[in-house]
C-alpha positions in Angstrom: 92.0 93.3 67.1 92.2 91.4 63.8 89.5 88.8 64.7 88.1 88.6 61.2 91.6 87.9 59.6 92.1 84.9 61.9 89.1 83.0 60.5 90.3 80.1 58.5 87.4 80.1 56.1 88.5 83.6 55.1 92.2 82.8 54.9 92.2 79.5 52.9 91.1 81.0 49.5 93.7 83.7 49.9 96.5 81.4 50.9 96.4 79.4 47.6 96.9 82.7 45.7 100.0 84.0 47.4 103.6 82.9 47.4 105.5 81.6 50.4 107.5 84.8 50.6 104.4 86.9 51.2 104.0 87.9 54.8 101.4 85.7 56.6 98.5 88.0 57.3 97.9 86.2 60.6 101.2 87.6 61.8 101.0 91.0 60.3 102.7 93.5 62.7 101.3 96.9 63.6 103.4 99.7 62.1 105.0 100.6 65.4 105.4 97.1 66.7 102.7 97.5 69.2 98.9 97.0 69.3 97.0 99.7 67.6 94.1 101.4 69.5 90.7 101.0 67.9 90.7 104.6 66.9 93.8 104.1 64.8 93.0 100.9 62.9 91.0 102.7 60.1 94.1 104.9 59.5 96.4 101.8 59.3 94.1 100.3 56.7 94.1 103.6 54.7 97.9 103.7 54.9 98.1 100.1 53.4 95.5 101.1 50.8 97.5 104.3 50.0 100.7 102.3 49.5 98.9 99.9 47.2 97.2 102.6 45.2 100.3 104.7 44.7 102.5 101.8 43.8 99.9 100.7 41.2 99.7 104.1 39.7 103.5 104.6 39.6 104.1 101.1 38.1 101.5 101.8 35.4 102.9 105.2 34.7 106.5 103.9 34.4 105.3 101.5 31.7 102.7 103.6 29.9 104.2 107.0 30.3 107.9 106.8 31.1 108.5 110.4 30.2 106.1 111.5 32.9 107.6 109.0 35.4 111.1 110.3 34.8 110.0 113.8 36.0 109.1 112.5 39.5 111.3 112.8 42.6 113.7 115.6 41.3 113.8 117.4 44.6 116.6 118.6 46.9 117.0 116.9 50.3 115.7 118.6 53.4 119.3 119.0 54.5 120.0 121.0 51.4 116.8 123.1 51.9 117.8 123.8 55.5 121.1 125.2 54.1 119.1 127.4 51.7 117.0 128.6 54.6 119.9 129.5 56.8 121.5 131.5 54.0 118.2 133.3 53.2 117.6 134.2 56.9 121.2 135.5 57.2 120.6 137.9 54.2 117.1 138.8 55.6 118.6 139.7 59.0 121.3 141.9 57.4 118.6 143.9 55.5 116.1 144.2 58.3 116.1 147.4 60.4 116.8 147.3 64.1 113.4 147.5 66.0 111.7 146.0 69.0 109.5 143.9 66.7 112.5 142.4 64.8 114.2 141.7 68.1 111.1 139.7 69.2 111.1 137.9 65.8 114.8 136.9 66.2 114.1 135.6 69.7 111.2 133.5 68.5 113.4 132.2 65.6 116.1 131.2 68.0 113.7 129.3 70.3 112.2 127.5 67.3 115.6 126.2 66.2 116.4 125.0 69.7 113.1 123.3 70.1 113.5 121.6 66.8 116.1 119.3 68.4 113.5 117.9 70.9 112.1 114.4 70.5 109.3 114.1 67.9 105.7 114.5 69.1 103.2 117.4 69.5 104.4 121.0 69.7 102.8 124.4 69.8 104.0 127.9 69.0 102.0 130.8 70.4 103.2 134.1 69.0 101.3 137.4 68.5 100.3 138.2 64.9 103.3 139.7 63.0 105.7 137.8 65.2 107.2 135.9 62.3 105.5 132.5 62.7 105.7 131.6 59.0 109.5 131.7 58.9 110.1 130.6 62.5 107.8 127.5 62.2 109.7 126.5 59.1 113.0 127.0 60.9 111.7 124.6 63.6 110.5 122.1 61.0 113.8 122.0 59.1 115.8 121.6 62.3 113.5 118.8 63.5 113.5 117.1 60.1 117.2 117.0 59.7 117.8 115.9 63.3 115.2 113.1 63.2 115.4 112.2 59.5 111.8 113.2 58.7 110.7 112.8 55.1 108.8 116.0 54.4 107.1 119.1 55.8 103.3 119.7 55.3 102.1 123.2 56.0 98.2 123.3 56.3 96.3 126.6 56.2 92.6 127.2 56.8 91.9 129.6 53.9 92.8 129.4 50.2 93.0 133.2 50.3 96.3 133.1 52.3 98.0 130.1 50.7 99.4 132.1 47.8 101.4 134.5 50.0 102.8 131.6 52.0 103.8 129.6 48.9 105.4 132.8 47.5 107.5 133.2 50.6 108.7 129.6 50.6 109.4 129.4 46.9 111.6 132.5 47.2 113.6 130.6 49.7 113.6 127.0 48.5 112.9 127.3 44.8 109.7 126.6 43.0 110.3 122.9 42.3 110.7 122.1 46.0 107.5 123.6 47.2 104.2 122.1 46.1 100.9 123.9 46.3 97.8 121.8 46.7 94.3 123.3 47.0 91.1 123.8 45.1 92.1 127.1 43.5 95.4 126.2 42.1 96.1 127.6 38.6 97.2 124.8 36.2 98.7 127.3 33.8 101.3 128.5 36.4 102.0 125.0 37.7 104.8 122.9 36.3 104.3 119.3 35.1 106.5 118.1 38.0 104.4 119.9 40.5 101.2 118.5 39.1 102.7 115.0 39.5 103.7 115.7 43.1 100.2 116.9 44.0 99.0 113.3 43.2 101.0 111.7 46.0 102.7 114.4 48.0 106.2 113.0 47.5 107.8 116.5 47.5 109.9 117.8 50.5 107.5 120.8 51.2 103.7 120.7 50.7 101.5 123.7 51.3 97.9 122.8 51.4 94.5 123.5 53.2 93.0 122.0 56.3 90.2 120.7 54.0 92.6 118.9 51.7 94.6 117.4 54.6 91.8 116.2 56.9 89.3 115.2 54.4 91.9 113.0 52.7 92.6 111.4 56.1 88.9 110.3 56.2 88.5 109.7 52.5 87.7 106.5 50.7 88.6 107.4 47.0 91.8 106.3 45.5 92.7 109.9 44.3 92.5 111.3 47.8 94.0 108.3 49.7 97.0 107.9 47.4 99.0 110.6 49.2 98.4 109.3 52.8 101.4 107.0 53.1 103.6 110.0 52.6 102.4 111.5 55.8 104.3 108.7 57.7 107.4 110.1 59.4 106.5 113.6 58.3 106.1 117.0 60.0 102.7 118.7 59.9 102.3 122.4 60.7 98.8 123.5 61.3 98.8 127.3 60.8 96.1 129.3 62.5 95.2 126.3 64.7 92.3 128.2 66.2 90.5 127.7 63.0 90.1 124.0 63.5 86.3 123.5 63.3 85.0 122.6 66.8 82.3 120.2 65.5 85.1 118.1 63.9 87.6 118.5 66.7 87.4 115.0 68.2 88.1 113.1 64.9 90.8 115.7 63.9 92.7 115.3 67.2 92.2 111.6 67.1 93.8 111.2 63.7 96.6 113.6 64.6 97.3 111.5 67.8 97.5 108.4 65.6 99.8 110.0 63.1 102.1 111.0 66.0 101.9 107.9 68.1 101.6 105.2 65.4 103.1 106.7 62.2 106.1 108.7 63.4 104.8 112.2 62.6 105.4 115.4 64.5 102.7 118.1 64.7 103.0 121.8 65.3 100.0 123.9 66.3 100.8 127.5 65.2 98.7 130.5 66.1 98.5 133.8 67.9 95.4 132.6 69.8 96.1 129.1 70.9 93.0 127.1 71.5 92.8 124.6 74.4 93.5 121.2 72.7 94.7 119.2 75.7 93.1 117.7 78.7 89.3 117.5 78.9 87.7 119.6 76.2 84.2 120.8 76.7 84.1 121.3 80.4 82.2 118.8 82.5 79.2 118.4 80.1 78.2 115.2 78.5 79.9 116.2 75.2 83.3 116.7 76.8 86.2 114.5 75.6 89.9 114.0 76.1 92.3 113.1 73.3 95.7 114.6 74.1 97.3 114.7 77.5 98.3 118.3 78.6 102.0 117.4 79.0 102.2 116.0 75.5 102.1 119.3 73.7 105.4 121.2 74.2 105.2 125.0 73.8 108.2 126.3 71.7 108.0 129.9 73.2 107.3 129.3 76.9 107.5 133.0 77.7 104.7 133.9 75.2 102.8 135.8 77.9 105.7 138.2 78.3 106.1 138.3 74.6 102.5 139.5 74.2 103.1 142.5 76.4 106.4 143.4 74.8 105.0 143.3 71.3 101.9 145.4 72.0 101.0 147.3 68.8 97.3 147.7 69.1 94.8 149.2 71.5 91.6 147.1 71.4 88.5 149.0 72.3 85.6 146.8 73.3 82.0 148.2 73.3 81.1 150.0 76.5 77.6 148.6 76.3 77.3 145.1 74.8 73.6 145.5 74.6 73.6 148.6 72.4 73.8 147.9 68.7 75.2 150.4 66.2 73.3 151.1 62.9 75.3 150.6 59.7 75.0 154.3 59.0 76.7 155.1 62.3 79.5 152.7 61.5 79.9 154.2 58.0 80.1 157.7 59.4 82.9 156.7 61.8 84.8 154.9 59.1 84.8 157.9 56.8 86.9 159.8 59.4 89.9 157.6 58.5 92.0 157.6 55.3 93.1 154.0 55.8 90.7 151.7 57.6 89.5 148.1 57.4 86.1 147.0 58.7 85.4 143.3 59.1 81.8 142.1 59.5 80.2 138.7 60.1 78.2 137.9 57.0 78.2 138.6 53.2 74.8 140.4 53.6 76.3 142.7 56.3 79.3 143.4 54.0 77.1 144.4 51.1 74.8 146.6 53.4 77.7 148.5 54.9 79.5 148.9 51.6 76.4 150.5 50.0 76.7 153.3 52.6 80.4 154.0 51.9 82.0 156.2 49.2 82.3 154.7 45.7 86.0 154.0 45.9 85.5 151.8 49.0 86.7 148.2 48.4 84.3 145.2 49.0 85.6 141.8 49.9 83.4 138.7 50.5 82.7 135.2 49.2 80.1 136.7 46.9 83.2 137.2 44.8 85.0 134.3 43.1 88.4 133.2 44.3 90.2 134.8 41.4 88.5 138.1 42.1 89.3 137.9 45.8 93.0 137.4 45.1 93.0 140.3 42.7 91.4 142.6 45.3 93.8 141.5 48.1 96.7 142.3 45.8 95.2 145.7 45.1 94.8 146.3 48.8 98.4 145.5 49.5 99.6 147.7 46.7 97.6 150.7 47.8 98.8 150.3 51.4 102.4 150.0 50.2 102.0 153.3 48.3 100.4 155.0 51.3 97.2 155.7 49.4 93.8 156.4 51.0 91.9 153.1 51.2 88.8 151.9 53.0 87.9 148.2 52.9 84.7 146.4 54.0 85.3 142.7 54.3 83.9 139.5 55.8 86.1 137.4 58.1 88.0 135.9 55.1 90.7 138.6 55.5 91.2 138.3 59.2 93.4 135.2 59.6 96.8 135.2 58.1 96.5 137.8 55.3 99.6 139.9 55.4 98.1 143.4 55.4 98.7 146.4 57.7 96.0 149.0 58.5 96.4 151.7 61.2 92.7 151.3 62.1 90.5 148.2 62.1 86.8 148.0 63.0 85.4 144.6 63.9 81.8 143.5 64.3 81.3 141.6 67.6 82.4 138.0 67.2 84.5 135.4 69.1 87.6 136.6 70.9 89.8 134.6 68.5 88.3 136.5 65.6 88.8 139.8 67.4 92.4 139.0 68.0 93.0 137.9 64.4 91.4 141.2 63.2 93.7 143.1 65.5 96.5 141.3 63.8 95.7 143.3 60.6 96.3 146.5 62.5 99.7 148.1 62.9 101.1 144.7 62.0 104.6 145.9 61.3 104.7 148.3 64.4 105.2 151.3 62.2 103.0 153.5 64.5 105.1 152.4 67.5 108.1 154.3 66.1 106.1 157.5 66.6 104.9 156.5 70.1 101.5 155.5 68.9 99.4 152.3 68.7 97.0 151.0 66.1 93.3 151.1 66.9 91.0 148.1 66.7 87.5 149.0 67.6 84.9 146.3 68.3 81.2 147.3 67.8 77.8 145.6 68.1 76.3 145.3 64.6 72.6 146.1 64.0 71.6 142.5 64.1 72.7 139.6 66.2 75.5 137.3 65.0 74.0 134.4 62.9 73.0 131.2 64.7 75.6 128.4 65.1 79.2 128.5 66.2 79.6 132.1 65.3 76.8 133.0 67.7 78.3 130.8 70.4 81.6 132.7 69.9 80.1 136.1 70.3 77.9 135.0 73.2 81.1 133.7 74.9 82.8 137.0 74.5 79.7 138.9 75.8 79.8 136.6 78.8 83.4 137.4 79.4 82.9 141.2 78.9 80.1 141.1 81.5 82.7 140.1 84.1 86.3 141.2 84.9 87.7 138.2 83.0 88.5 140.1 79.8 90.4 143.2 81.0 93.1 142.5 78.4 91.5 140.8 75.4 94.9 140.0 73.7 96.4 138.4 76.9 97.0 134.6 76.4 95.2 133.9 79.6 92.1 135.5 78.1 92.3 133.1 75.2 92.5 130.1 77.5 89.4 131.2 79.4 87.6 132.0 76.2 88.2 128.6 74.6 87.3 126.8 77.9 84.0 128.7 78.0 83.4 128.4 74.2 84.0 124.7 74.1 81.6 124.2 77.0 78.9 125.6 74.7 79.6 123.2 71.8 77.2 120.4 71.8 78.9 118.0 69.4 82.7 117.6 68.7 82.1 114.7 66.3 79.5 116.0 63.8 80.2 113.2 61.2 79.8 110.6 64.0 83.2 109.0 63.2 83.0 107.1 66.5 80.2 104.9 65.4 81.4 104.7 61.7 85.1 103.9 62.2 86.0 103.3 65.9 83.2 101.5 67.6 83.5 98.1 65.8 87.1 98.4 64.7 88.2 95.4 66.8 86.0 93.3 64.5 87.4 95.1 61.5 84.0 96.6 60.6 84.2 100.0 59.1 81.8 102.3 57.2 84.4 104.0 55.1 82.1 105.4 52.4 79.7 107.0 54.9 82.6 108.5 56.9 84.1 110.0 53.8 80.7 111.4 52.8 80.0 113.0 56.2 83.5 114.3 57.0 83.2 117.6 55.2 84.8 120.6 56.9 82.9 122.9 54.6 79.2 121.9 54.5 78.0 122.9 51.0 74.7 121.0 51.3 71.8 123.5 50.7 73.9 125.6 48.4 74.6 125.7 44.7 77.7 126.7 42.7 77.5 129.1 39.8 80.3 129.5 37.2 81.1 133.2 36.8 82.3 135.3 33.8 85.0 137.2 35.6 88.1 138.0 33.5 89.5 134.6 32.2 86.4 132.9 33.5 84.6 134.1 30.4 87.0 132.3 28.0 87.0 129.2 30.3 83.2 129.0 30.3 83.1 129.2 26.4 85.7 126.4 26.4 83.6 124.4 28.9 80.5 124.8 26.6 82.4 123.3 23.7 84.5 120.6 25.4 82.4 119.7 28.4 83.5 119.0 32.0 87.1 117.8 31.4 89.0 117.5 34.7 91.7 120.0 33.9 89.1 122.6 32.9 86.9 122.0 35.9 90.0 122.6 38.2 90.5 126.0 36.4 86.9 126.9 36.7 86.9 126.4 40.5 88.6 129.8 40.7 85.7 131.4 38.8 82.8 130.1 40.9 80.6 131.4 43.7 78.4 129.4 46.0 75.0 130.8 46.9 72.3 129.5 49.3 69.3 127.6 48.0 66.9 130.6 48.4 69.1 133.0 46.4 69.8 130.4 43.8 66.2 129.7 43.2 65.5 133.4 42.6 68.4 133.7 40.2 67.4 130.5 38.3 63.7 131.6 38.1 64.8 135.0 36.7 66.7 133.2 33.9 70.1 134.7 34.9 71.8 131.3 34.8 71.7 128.2 32.5 72.5 124.6 33.1 75.2 123.3 30.8 76.8 119.8 31.2 75.3 119.5 34.7 76.8 122.9 35.9 75.0 126.2 36.5 76.6 129.0 34.4 76.1 132.8 34.4 74.1 133.7 31.4 73.2 137.4 32.2 76.0 139.9 32.2 75.0 142.0 35.2 74.5 139.1 37.5 78.2 139.5 38.5 79.7 142.8 39.2 83.5 143.3 38.9 83.5 145.4 42.1 81.3 143.5 44.5 80.8 140.1 42.9 77.5 138.2 42.7 74.5 140.5 42.8 71.9 139.4 45.4 68.6 140.3 47.1 67.0 141.5 43.9 69.8 143.9 42.9 70.0 142.2 39.5 66.3 142.6 39.1 66.7 146.4 39.3 69.3 146.1 36.4 66.8 144.0 34.4 64.1 146.6 34.9 66.4 149.5 33.8 67.3 147.6 30.7 
């Protein structure tokens, strides 16, 4: 396995430079005292690199900036945080009304605490949306951490749009200093110096981050991203909304998780309402099928989740009677206007804009044509209006369907994969308020005017159409339907290792040959090639852009500006650039024409800004 390290001609020059006390590299043990599989060697090397990099940074900091160094590590133990959690949950239970939904949540919580005492490894929690996974999974993690002396809890989420609400919940329980938020849209102004330091190496007890940050770091080669990796050893990793793990990266993701569990002492929890099939042979019997995790290795925390689904029924999901009949946007708009409170989720930004144009002026628009700061403002506005019982209609892309804590009585969803349908239904009658009056929420699935875009989204909708054409999908929210859906869906995926990690990191690992730089370049969960980013003058973005023009691309300023940027495809970008609506400053494209960005719908596209220019 370490053939190259046994060659004398490589060792002799090194031996003269080290002391006798230094461990002989020829006898260097694997981290778990056993031979590492080839798939894990690259991670072992990263862990060593991470230890070296972090130690070097900390040693330099302690000498050059002792005031900063002294701010590190001022956290409570996980045992103390568990006590905080128990006290919070006791108060929470005392103030919660008696209801069927809360009884289900209490049952899930109890099972999580019991399961936390099981031996470390892989776990899953399959609970319907609104079943209290955020708190229950943390209860499991704290019980598990204290029982088995785990170092920290890492909570990974697919979307930045739902991180803030999770962080807010946990900081209310554990205190701001014990919960570190790490993602691209973090606001430096509201982040303490201690938190900024912890983001560098993840030494805090609780980290809330994104899938992108977690998994791209595990395949990175830069010091800044690798520095934190050794703190994943002996940790607990919770993957929220596990169904959002990208299929084209599933093999390297499951491989690195298996290594973290088997070789580096971690425990992993897959948390979702629509549990994907992650064990056994994935991909059917086709040539792309693979097997990473044995079925028996993932322990389900809530074994009676099928019964739980029927008990917690809060939504009636209406599938299209004819999957070959498409609705025009005008028909959809006419139906939506019959409801005072309704959410409609569509598949693309273009669809979102087209439908929104047909709705009343007070209808809310939500898509990635808006910068992150704008999206967060709008989500807060939606929650406020729902709390106040106001009339509200929202047209959104799928960014709102997974994990966002909102509760509409009616949700419309353009045809997509079954997991997306279920997540959309999770925004409907979420708190079971309609059940008290003997009613259910309504989630209506419709076929949009045009087919779903090519790619994985099309494969998902085609899979659901195939199921709807049989008797397989009588109950779309039944856990058995999800298993059948993911089995069928994965059989349509042609590549589970898009970055080709097998040839870059695994194939020649026994000879210690790795292509770390190429692997880091190609392992990108969000493929932004073929798109351009434009800095937007939305609210504080205007002042930040003026500062950027004066000071240039300083790192702290660029982090702030990430919240005020929008990515557009190459075709739209070229039209915007040719029209003179943006300018290039310090290597970045910046909005230079006021009406390019609208404070209601975001970036104007498809020539809408040209109409504004013509009017002026």
